[in-house]
N, C-alpha and C positions, 0 to 999 in steps of 0.2 A: 504493500500500500504506500509506504514512504517512497519507494522507488518511483512510483507513478508521479508523485509530486516533484521529485528531483528531475524527472524527465521533462515535466512541464516547465520547471525553472530553467533547465538547459535551453528549452525552446525559446523562452522569454529572453534569455541572454543573447541567443543568436539573433533574435529580432532586433534587439537594441544595437548590436553590432552592425547589422545589415542596413538599418536606417540611418546610421551615423548619429543617432540621437545623443550619444554620450561619447565624448572623446576618450580614446584609449590612453589614459595616463596612469601613473602609478596608483592614484586613488580611484581609478575606474571601478565603479561598483560591480560591473559584470566580471572583471578579473578577480575582484575580491570574492565574489560569490563562487566563481569557478574554483578558486583555491580552497574555499571553505568546503565545497563538496568533496574535493580530493582528500582533504584532511579527515572529514567525517567518515568517508568510505574506507579510509585506511585505519579506522579505529581511534581517531583523535578528535571527537566532537568538541572537547573542551578547548582545543586550539582553534577550532573552526569558529566558535561562537563570537569572539571579538571581531573577526573579519566580516561575518554576516551582520553584526550590529553596525559596523562602520559602513558597509554597503547600503544598509537600509537608511541610515542617517543621511547619506549622500543622495540617495534616490528621493527621499522626502523633500529635499530642497529643489530637486529638478523636475519632479513629477506632480501631477495633481493628486489630491488625496484619494480619489477613486480610480486611479490609473491601474489597469490590469497587471502591468509589469511590476508596479509597486506591490500589488497583491501577491505576486510570486515571491518577492523578497520577504514579505511579512510571513508568508506560509513557511518558507524555509527556516526562518528564524524560530518560528514556533516548533518546527520539527527538531531543531537542535536543542532547544530548551527541553523538549519532551525526552529526547535521548539522554539528556543530562539529569533527568529526574526533577527538573524545575517546572513542575506541573502548574504552579500558581502563575508563573511567567508565561507559560505556553498557552494557557486557556484564552486570555484576552487577545493574544496574537492570532489564534485560530478564529476567534469570533470577528476580529477586524478583517482578516483575510476573507472570511465567508461573506461579510457585508460587501466588501469590494467586488467580489466575484458576482454576487447576486445583482448588484446594481449595474455592473458592466455587461453581464451575459444573460441575466434572467435567472429566476429561481429554479428552473428545471434544466439547467445546463450540466453536462457531465463533469465539468470542473468543480461545480458546486458539490456534486456527489463525492468527489475525491476529498475535498476539505472536510465535508461532513463525516466521512469515514475516519479521517485522522483524528478529528475531535472526539468521535465516538470511542476510538481506541484509548484516547486520553482518559475519558470518563470511565471506561471499563477498568483501566489500570488503577484508578482511585476509588473504585467501589461504587461509582454513580451509575448503576446498571440501568435504571429507568431512563435516564437521559441518554445513555449510550444506545439503548434499544431504539428510541425514537429516531436518532440520527442514522443508525444502520438501516432502519426500515426506509427512511427518507432516501438515502443513497441508493438502496435497492430499487425503489420505485422510480427514481429519476433515470437510472440506467436501463430499466425495463422499457420505459416510455421512449427514451432517446435512442436506444440501440436495438431494442427487441429482446424478447425473453430468453434467447439462446446466445446472447453475445458474451464474450469472455469477461467484460466488465461486470455483468450480472453475476458470474461465478465468483468474482472477487468480493462483491458486496454480500453475496450469500454466505461466503466463508467467514467474513467478519461477524455477521450476525450469528452464525453457528458457533463461533468461538465464545461469544457472549453467553449463549444459551448453555454451552458446555460448562462454563464457569458457574452458572446458576443452578446446575444440576438438572437441566432440562435436556436430558440425553436424547430422547426421541426426537424433539424438535431440532436439536443440533444435527442428528444423523440425517434427517430428511434434507436439510440444507447442504450438508457436506456431499450427500449423494447427488443432489441437483448440480452442485458445482462440478463434481467429477464428470457427470454426464455431459454437461455443456462443454467442458474442456476436451473430452474425448471426441465429441462431434466436431468441434471447431479446429482442433489441432491434430487429431489422430491419436491412437492409443499409446504411442511411444514418445510423446512430447514431454519435455521437462515440466510444463505446467500441469500435465496429468500426474506426474510423479509427486508434485507438491500437494495436489488434492488427495492422492493416495495416502501420503504421510499424515495429513490432518485427520482423515477418516480413521486410519489405523490407530492413531494416538487416542482418539475417542474410544475405540474398541478396547484398547489396552487399559485405559483408566476405568473402563466399565467392567473389566474382568473378562472380556470376550477375546481371550488371548489367541484362540485357534483361528479367529477371523482376522486379528491384527497382523499376525506374523506373515501370511502370504501377501498381504498388501504392502508391508514394509519391504519384503523381498522383491516384489514386482517394481516398486519405486526405485530400489537400489539398482536393479538391472537397467532400468530406463536411464538413470543418472550416469551410470558407468558407460553405457553405450553412447549417450549424448555428449558427455564431457571428458570421458576417460576416467581411470581409476583413482586419480589423485585430485579431483576437483572438490572444492568446499561443499557442494551440494551432496556429493557422495558421503562426505564426513557427517553431514546432518542425518542422513538416513542410517548410516552405520550406528550412530549414537542411539537413535530411536530403536533400532533393532536390538542393540545391546541391552537397552532398558527392558525390552520385552523378554529377553532371555533371563535377565536378572530377576524379574518378578516371578519367573518360573523356576528359579533356583538352578538354572543351567549355567553355573558359575564358570566352568571351563570354556564355555562359548562366549561368555560376556566380556571378560577382560581383554581378549585379543581385539575385539571390535572397538572398544574404547581406545585402546592404544593406537590402532590404525587411524581412527578419527582424529585423535590428538596430533599424530604425526602429519596428517594431511593439512590440518589447520595451521600448525606451526610453520610448515613449509610454504603454504600459500600466503599467510598473513604476517608471519614473524612471531616472535616469542611473546609479545606484549599486547596482542590484539584481544578485544573483549570476547571474540568468538573462541579463542584459545582458553580464556578464563572460564567460559561457560562449560567447555569440555572438562577442564581440570576440576571444576566444582562438582560435576556429576561423577567423575571418577573418584574424587575424594569421598563423596557420599557412599559410593559403592564399597570403598575400602573400609569406611567406618562401619557399614552394615555387616561386613565380614569380620569385624573385630581387629582389623589391621590398622590400628590407630597410628602407629609410627609411620605408615605410608600415607595416611590421610592428612596428617598435620601439615607437612610441608606443602602439599597441594592447596589446602585451605589458606595457609599463610600467603602463598604466592598469589592466589586469587584476590585476596584483600588488597595486596600491593598493586596488582594489575588494574583493578577497578578504580582504585584511588588515583592512579596516574592517568588513566584513560578518561574517566568520567567525573573526577573531582571527589573530594572527601565527603560530600554531603549527598551523594547519589543513593537512591534506594537500593541499587545493586550492591553498594558497599555495605549497607545495613544487613542485607541478606547474607553476604559472605561473613561479616562479623558474627552474626547470629549462629551461622553454621559452625564457625570455629569455637564459639562459646559452648555450644552443645557438645562438641567433641571433647573439650576440656572438662566439661561436667562429667561425661562418661569416663574420662580418664582419671577422675578423682582429683581434679584441679579446679575446684570452684572459685578459688581466689583469683586465678588467671582468667576464668570465664566471666566473672561479674563485671569488670570494666568494659569488656567487649559488648556484653548484652546491654549495658546502660547506654553505651554510645550508639548501638544499633537502634534502640528505642528513640533516642534523641533525634537521630537522622530521620526516622519515619515520622515522628511528630512534626518536624519541620517541613517535610515533604507533603504530608497528607492532612495535617491538623491533629489536634489532641484527642478527638473522639471518632476517628475513622476506624472501621473494622479491619483495615489493613494492619493495624497495630496489635491485634489480639494475640497472634502467635508470639510476637516479641515480648509482650507483657507477660504472657504465660511462662515463657522460658525464664525471664528475669525473676518472676515470683518463685519459681522452683529453686533457682539459685539462692535466693534469700532464705528459703526454708532450710536448704542444705547448710547455709552459713549461720543458721540460728537466728536470723533476723525476721522473726515471726511477724512482728507488727508491720514491717515493710512489705512482707509477702501478702499479708491479709489486705493491706491497702491496695495493692496492685490487683488482687483478685476481685475486690469490690469494684475497682475501676473497670476491669474487663467485663464484669457482669452488667455494669451501667451502659457500656458501649453496645453490648449485645442487645440489651432491651431497647436502646434508642434506635438501633438499626433495623428493628423488626417492622 
């Protein structure tokens, strides 16, 4: 979904160059945005952010407030803030971009659907499911009307809504939408296309998390075959599917088959992206969880520690991904009988999530629970009870 916006941004940049509307100088906003895209795609959104901010500030001086090209820059800045976990900064940018697009192109234009989907993803990530659902449905409706019910854009919108339903435990609704997306892509692209592989992976992941493992495994294997034939055995898309298949073997306790797939996925991503890319961190984090589950704590710890450092460098110290990695390391230390080492990590994880989501968001519940357990282990019963009461209040408020 974010790739679609980046492509729109690239098109806007090309238009600005072609018309000569902006001189190609060192402060040229198009050059700044192009460099920002390169940095973000290489795993450095924090370095991309100031360039995108500078580009937008320049465009605001050169363009009218409702200019579509200005809207592209606003959209991209929203994307970067979202990648960096700066959800409070991203939301008003998306809303501004949406207003610009609607005014320039009309409320039923496919570009409006793209921004609606991205804002829906933001709301989904912060637990605002009702608002996310409305936006996903709007995007789906726009694409159906603009492009027809069997267009690939409809598959993308259906997949976004399906993921939201999956989060909400609406497995049947999610399955129907994932199957629709798969059918559209098979018809549009043919059964061996990478977009078909992407749909297979999301559907298989739904089956795996629903305990339908015998249905998930052949879908993952088919997706893996498509990706290997399309891109070769060392492509990042292959790594993604290898990791998903490994997780399917893991939940079936097929340990001897699991670890080699994780290791191959890690090697592919390190080779493709370098040692410090967030995609590498994601694989390391999953591997560390696997090692922890197997009681191999001495192998899990360096992986978790490396993930924390990588996310801090790539995403900044206050990103929710950093909070997740800190929480994982804290849980490991708790299991290793090191609660004193775990407690400051859990406290920092909670602080990051509070800053990102607010003090009463359900996204905090897991972190609050873990910190409460640590306080009980450390004999800090009053602190633990206070956190448990807070967690219960958040649950009641979110019902």
